N, C-alpha and C positions, 0 to 999 in steps of 0.2 A: 813130285807134288801131286800128280794125278792119282797116284796110288793112295796118298794120304787123304785126299778129298773123297775118293771112292770108299775108302774104309770108314771115314767119318759118316758119310751119308748112309752106308749100309748099317752101321751101328744105330744111328738115329731111327732109321726105318724099322729095324727089328724091335726097338723099344716101343715105337708107336703101334706096330702090328700086335705085339704082345698085349699092350694096354687095351686096345680095342677088341682083341680076342677075349679077354677077361670080361669085358662089358657084354659081348655077345653071349658068352657062356652064362653069365648071370641072367640075362634076358631069357635065354632058352630054358634054364632051370625054373625060372618063375612061370613061364608058360606051361611047363610040364606039371608044376605043382598048383596050377590054376590060381595064380595071384598076380598082383599088378606088376611086380618087378622091384628092383632095388630103388631106394630113395635116391633121387637125382640131386646132384650138387649144382647143376647149372642147366641151361636150356638143352633139352634132349639128352642129358647125361654125358655131355662131351668131356667134362672135367672129372667125371667119376673115377676113371682109372688112375688119374694123377692123385686124387685124394686118397684112394686105396693104397697107392704106393707110399704116400707120406704117412698114413696110418700104420702101414706095415713096418716102415723104418723106425717109427717111434714106439712100437709095441714091444714090450718085453715082459715075459712071464715072471722071472725072478731076477732081481738086480741086487747084488751084494752092497752093503753099506760101505765096504772097504774098496769097492771097485772104482777105478778112475772113470768118471762119467764121460769125458771126451772120447776116450778110446772105445768105451761101450757103445757110443752112438756113431762113431766113425767106422767101426768094424763091418756093419752090413753094407755100407756104401763101398768100402774097400773090396769086399767080396764081389759086389756087382761090377765094379770097375775091372777086376781081374777076369771075370767071366766075359765082359765085353771086349777085352783085349784079344781074346782067343778068336773072335769072329773074323777079323780081317785075315788072320793067319790061315784059318780054315777055308776062307773064300779064295784068297790069292795064294794058292800053294804052287810056287814055282820050283823050289828046291825041296824035295820031300825029306831029305835027311835033316836039314837044318830046321825045317818046320816041325818035324817030329820031336826034335830036341827041345825046341821052344815050347811046344805044347806040353811036353813032360815037365819042363821047368815051371811054367805058369800053373800047371795043375798041382805041382808040389808046393808052390808058394801059396796057393789058395787055402791051405790049412791054417795059416797065420791069423786071418780074421776070426776064425773060430776060437783060436787060443787067446785072442785079445778080449773076447767077451768073457 
């Protein structure tokens, strides 16, 4: 149970760090370009990374009329979930042979969300 909670906390922390890293990057780029910065969705732009993530999940360049819309929208989330499953395996590597096999398995499965779109 302790391993499960540690893995869950580490995945959530990685998501939060990446979200605020993108906000910091946008701020730094705005200062370099001598402009105000990104438009803020809430007080001090706290919810900006989350709105960017929602926009990224809903954004599609080309969508076929024959494509199944549910799988088209589920595929990016599935890809993100598969990437997040790898995090606890890389952090808590106790048995190297089985972890290497699991990493190879999950890496090969990560092709399927691309095929779903």
